[in-house]
VOTI-322857 format. One record per residue: x, y, z of N, C-alpha, C, CB in turn; residue in one letter. Coordinates in pm, whole numbers. Glycine has a CB too. Example, Ala and Ser with C-alpha at 12.3 -4.5 7.8 and 13.67 -1.06 7.14 Angstrom:
% residues 2
      nX      nY      nZ     caX     caY     caZ      cX      cY      cZ     cbX     cbY     cbZ  resn
    1319    -569     780    1230    -450     780    1320    -330     780    1131    -447     905     A
    1285    -225     708    1367    -106     714    1290       3     787    1408     -60     572     S
//
This chain:
% residues 137
      nX      nY      nZ     caX     caY     caZ      cX      cY      cZ     cbX     cbY     cbZ  resn
    4407   25399   13263    4415   25539   13201    4363   25507   13089    4551   25613   13186     M
    4280   25618   13038    4230   25623   12888    4358   25673   12786    4091   25740   12876     I
    4326   25571   12749    4441   25586   12596    4373   25693   12504    4455   25415   12482     R
    4443   25805   12485    4480   25896   12380    4503   25836   12234    4604   25963   12426     I
    4420   25820   12094    4533   25755   11996    4577   25831   11925    4502   25655   11911     H
    4683   25853   11904    4788   25920   11791    4715   26029   11675    4862   25779   11695     R
    4599   25918   11651    4501   26016   11552    4463   26134   11615    4363   25951   11505     D
    4428   26118   11755    4359   26188   11850    4447   26329   11845    4354   26105   12000     M
    4567   26266   11848    4682   26388   11882    4721   26464   11768    4822   26331   11941     E
    4735   26397   11641    4762   26456   11534    4669   26570   11524    4761   26368   11427     Y
    4498   26496   11537    4394   26607   11482    4376   26719   11563    4257   26554   11463     A
    4452   26727   11730    4403   26895   11828    4522   26965   11766    4411   26904   12053     L
    4675   26912   11712    4766   26992   11666    4730   27022   11570    4874   26961   11658     L
    4629   27007   11476    4611   27008   11333    4523   27178   11366    4506   26840   11252     A
    4446   27121   11474    4330   27187   11479    4422   27350   11539    4196   27093   11596     L
    4496   27325   11683    4531   27452   11727    4653   27519   11642    4566   27439   11873     L
    4703   27474   11521    4746   27515   11438    4651   27623   11338    4794   27408   11396     Y
    4518   27559   11314    4462   27631   11213    4390   27725   11315    4372   27546   11101     M
    4374   27713   11430    4333   27793   11458    4460   27923   11517    4235   27733   11533     D
    4513   27878   11510    4647   28014   11545    4697   28099   11392    4834   27916   11622     K
    4666   28012   11301    4675   28073   11180    4561   28170   11121    4696   27972   11098     K
    4444   28102   11165    4317   28217   11124    4290   28228   10940    4379   28406   11190     N
    4334   28117   10880    4338   28136   10741    4342   27953   10654    4496   28246   10715     E
    4336   27976   10554    4331   27856   10502    4516   27809   10477    4224   27869   10356     L
    4463   27640   10556    4629   27596   10540    4690   27485   10454    4679   27554   10668     V
    4734   27459   10416    4794   27303   10310    4801   27203   10422    4988   27311   10218     S
    4754   27118   10391    4862   26964   10443    4988   26982   10498    4909   26863   10318     A
    5049   26998   10368    5148   27007   10329    5222   27136   10483    5128   27047   10154     R
    5170   27200   10465    5245   27331   10525    5203   27303   10696    5171   27509   10447     E
    5087   27237   10736    5046   27150   10843    5128   27099   10866    4957   27071   10838     L
    5167   26987   10809    5245   26838   10836    5384   26906   10883    5267   26717   10674     A
    5444   26967   10837    5582   27069   10813    5588   27120   10965    5559   27224   10680     E
    5485   27231   10980    5488   27275   11099    5477   27208   11248    5409   27347   11085     A
    5403   27100   11207    5361   26987   11352    5452   26930   11354    5241   26876   11359     E
    5510   26832   11245    5595   26768   11300    5503   26578   11273    5622   26851   11475     G
    5395   26615   11191    5318   26519   11140    5305   26457   10980    5211   26565   11177     I
    5339   26347   10978    5369   26248   10890    5266   26288   10789    5363   26101   10948     P
    5263   26371   10680    5179   26432   10555    5060   26312   10529    5293   26457   10397     E
    5114   26193   10473    5059   26112   10429    4895   26075   10535    5176   26008   10412     A
    4938   26032   10633    4852   26057   10768    4764   26150   10776    4923   26087   10874     R
    4845   26294   10796    4759   26366   10795    4667   26397   10693    4801   26440   10827     L
    4688   26357   10580    4615   26402   10481    4436   26286   10485    4738   26385   10325     K
    4511   26192   10557    4358   26100   10596    4278   26189   10677    4378   25947   10696     K
    4327   26197   10790    4314   26239   10952    4237   26433   10865    4553   26239   11085     L
    4243   26484   10818    4209   26589   10745    4063   26556   10681    4322   26617   10644     L
    4075   26483   10597    3961   26395   10504    3884   26385   10631    4008   26225   10416     Q
    3866   26283   10725    3812   26232   10820    3726   26368   10906    3929   26152   10895     K
    3804   26467   10958    3768   26590   10989    3696   26690   10942    3837   26628   11002     L
    3682   26670   10803    3608   26754   10720    3475   26666   10675    3704   26804   10595     A
    3435   26536   10672    3402   26463   10630    3279   26491   10773    3505   26349   10586     R
    3344   26484   10912    3283   26534   11041    3243   26643   11036    3352   26534   11144     G
    3256   26769   10970    3207   26893   11001    3332   26949   11098    3050   26883   11074     G
    3427   26890   11111    3499   27003   11201    3572   27080   11153    3574   26965   11294     V
    3614   27084   11014    3696   27137   10955    3638   27149   10828    3809   27081   10967     V
    3665   27258   10720    3628   27289   10609    3761   27285   10520    3553   27414   10617     E
    3687   27178   10386    3816   27165   10292    3757   27249   10183    3868   26998   10238     A
    3865   27323   10088    3878   27390   10004    3937   27334    9877    3930   27479   10052     L
    3889   27262    9756    4013   27226    9693    4040   27282    9628    4034   27139    9646     Q
    4167   27255    9494    4219   27343    9391    4335   27417    9455    4108   27442    9334     G
    4376   27509    9387    4554   27562    9366    4546   27650    9495    4608   27678    9190     A
    4470   27678    9520    4447   27813    9659    4359   27740    9776    4331   27985    9596     Y
    4356   27598    9771    4269   27556    9861    4333   27518   10015    4204   27441    9793     G
    4253   27442   10066    4350   27396   10188    4222   27375   10308    4492   27540   10239     G
    4300   27395   10425    4135   27325   10562    4171   27489   10647    4188   27086   10738     Y
    4060   27493   10687    3996   27583   10787    3939   27492   10919    3869   27666   10709     R
    3924   27585   11012    3830   27548   11121    3692   27546   11049    3835   27656   11251     L
    3635   27488   11119    3478   27508   11100    3377   27568   11210    3424   27374   11073     A
    3446   27547   11302    3363   27643   11430    3492   27659   11535    3199   27541   11526     A
    3458   27759   11596    3563   27811   11676    3604   27692   11815    3501   27971   11731     N
    3692   27683   11813    3774   27603   11922    3693   27647   12048    3951   27644   11932     L
    3590   27710   12094    3535   27791   12247    3391   27648   12211    3472   28054   12238     S
    3388   27634   12045    3229   27593   12025    3299   27416   12024    3121   27676   11834     T
    3390   27401   11949    3393   27269   11897    3455   27167   12041    3501   27271   11744     L
    3408   27096   12062    3358   26972   12104    3452   26884   12114    3265   26924   12031     R
    3538   26782   12222    3632   26691   12185    3584   26586   12154    3718   26669   12263     L
    3426   26567   12178    3372   26434   12121    3308   26466   11992    3266   26360   12218     G
    3298   26587   11942    3276   26605   11767    3443   26560   11707    3226   26817   11712     Q
    3553   26595   11747    3670   26568   11694    3684   26414   11716    3781   26656   11754     V
    3649   26357   11810    3671   26198   11811    3558   26125   11718    3658   26136   11977     A
    3418   26214   11728    3312   26077   11662    3388   26099   11485    3061   26125   11673     E
    3482   26225   11451    3471   26251   11325    3588   26087   11310    3525   26441   11269     A
    3682   26124   11383    3830   26006   11412    3733   25868   11419    3949   26035   11609     L
    3660   25840   11484    3613   25721   11524    3675   25617   11416    3455   25724   11534     K
    3696   25477   11494    3748   25414   11441    3730   25293   11514    3850   25461   11414     D
    3748   25159   11451    3707   25039   11558    3744   24996   11643    3695   24950   11537     S
    3816   25061   11724    3912   25008   11864    3796   25099   11959    4133   25075   11877     S
    3833   25025   12040    3775   25002   12189    3842   24990   12294    3710   24901   12204     S
    3793   25047   12433    3778   25061   12546    3832   24915   12599    3639   25109   12573     Y
    3702   24826   12568    3706   24708   12619    3716   24546   12488    3564   24723   12716     L
    3747   24467   12492    3769   24426   12381    3626   24354   12379    3905   24348   12362     P
    3527   24367   12550    3400   24324   12475    3252   24435   12513    3370   24147   12530     C
    3317   24500   12445    3221   24649   12464    3148   24637   12325    3326   24827   12480     D
    3124   24572   12248    3045   24525   12106    3013   24397   12116    3126   24537   11970     K
    2852   24385   12077    2760   24314   12109    2789   24182   12032    2637   24380   12086     D
    2892   24242   11927    2940   24106   11825    3080   24014   11883    2992   24179   11651     T
    3090   24061   12000    3231   24050   12055    3171   23859   12088    3284   24194   12229     V
    3248   23710   12064    3230   23572   12068    3284   23579   12214    3308   23471   11949     D
    3232   23608   12331    3226   23535   12406    3151   23513   12530    3308   23534   12414     C
    3159   23412   12561    3114   23270   12618    3048   23322   12738    3241   23151   12654     K
    3124   23447   12838    3081   23503   12959    2986   23659   12923    3228   23526   13056     K
    2982   23670   12833    2916   23807   12833    2826   23813   12887    2885   23861   12734     T
    2657   23698   12875    2557   23701   12944    2570   23721   13099    2498   23597   12911     A
    2670   23623   13123    2701   23644   13277    2812   23694   13350    2696   23542   13330     S
    2919   23802   13274    2984   23872   13329    2940   23988   13446    3034   23908   13236     C
    3012   23962   13572    2972   24055   13666    3021   24184   13626    3014   24022   13797     K
    3134   24204   13546    3161   24342   13557    3191   24426   13406    3286   24349   13655     V
    3150   24341   13294    3120   24406   13238    3014   24564   13195    3125   24330   13216     R
    2934   24580   13245    2794   24649   13259    2873   24734   13318    2655   24588   13337     S
    2946   24742   13436    2969   24815   13544    3093   24930   13405    3045   24697   13718     A
    3198   24840   13377    3271   24878   13301    3254   24966   13152    3315   24782   13298     L
    3157   24944   13124    3132   25035   13019    3060   25170   13073    3046   24962   12912     L
    2964   25176   13165    2908   25215   13264    3001   25355   13309    2896   25092   13364     G
    3086   25283   13365    3209   25396   13403    3251   25480   13278    3358   25315   13458     I
    3292   25443   13138    3357   25424   12995    3251   25540   12949    3349   25244   12908     I
    3120   25520   12973    3010   25629   12909    3006   25713   13001    2860   25586   12875     G
    3040   25755   13141    3040   25834   13220    3153   25956   13182    3051   25762   13338     L
    3283   25840   13156    3388   25898   13135    3406   26009   12978    3477   25777   13144     I
    3371   25930   12864    3332   25996   12762    3204   26083   12767    3325   25909   12673     E
    3089   26063   12812    3034   26195   12881    3114   26357   12921    2992   26138   13012     E
    3161   26326   12987    3190   26448   13055    3335   26460   12972    3192   26439   13239     N
    3466   26383   12942    3531   26435   12870    3511   26505   12733    3591   26366   12871     I
    3410   26457   12639    3356   26481   12499    3308   26603   12525    3248   26381   12438     Y
    3255   26608   12647    3172   26769   12625    3251   26910   12651    3041   26781   12741     S
    3347   26848   12659    3455   26989   12672    3496   27048   12547    3603   26956   12743     L
    3473   27170   12570    3529   27243   12439    3693   27227   12370    3515   27396   12477     S
    3731   27179   12291    3879   27209   12285    3944   27332   12331    3915   27202   12163     V
    3826   27441   12315    3908   27570   12406    3925   27521   12505    3844   27709   12440     G
    3843   27499   12607    3852   27467   12708    3925   27418   12812    3809   27438   12698     Q
    4026   27282   12696    4115   27223   12745    4239   27267   12735    4108   27124   12714     V
    4265   27323   12604    4346   27393   12571    4388   27539   12595    4331   27373   12489     F
    4305   27588   12642    4308   27789   12682    4348   27789   12809    4140   27896   12683     G
    4279   27716   12881    4320   27662   13055    4214   27735   13123    4495   27716   13133     G
    4050   27730   13027    3971   27756   13113    3900   27673   13191    3912   27815   13072     L
    3825   27717   13294    3732   27665   13380    3673   27538   13342    3636   27754   13397     D
    3697   27429   13330    3606   27319   13274    3455   27336   13349    3679   27158   13307     V
    3435   27399   13398    3280   27405   13511    3168   27449   13431    3285   27529   13654     R
    3265   27538   13373    3178   27658   13255    3051   27663   13230    3211   27650   13116     E
//
């Protein structure tokens, strides 16, 4: 089973809340409404803003709002904005010091499977996943 990181869960909760509110929301409001630690949420919102997933407005009346409609926002965009150094396989990076990498019989097959999963899941819109829409649209 693919592991969905807590950061992705928190980000999706925040995006769904912003969509429902349809106005600027503060990190504090979001954290309280969704039960997310505020400090962690602020870091996630910064990543999402840098990735173009949300817009951040500074100042006393600032906050966050969606940069795009959930029907057009892809899970892949959210995942890329949150990207960290974790990976599905310990050997999926070329920098791994493994003596078997060159002769491994399963590494390339597993990386291919992971690529197919990412291609299919990441192409779904957030709206498709949470709106109950037919994912084959």
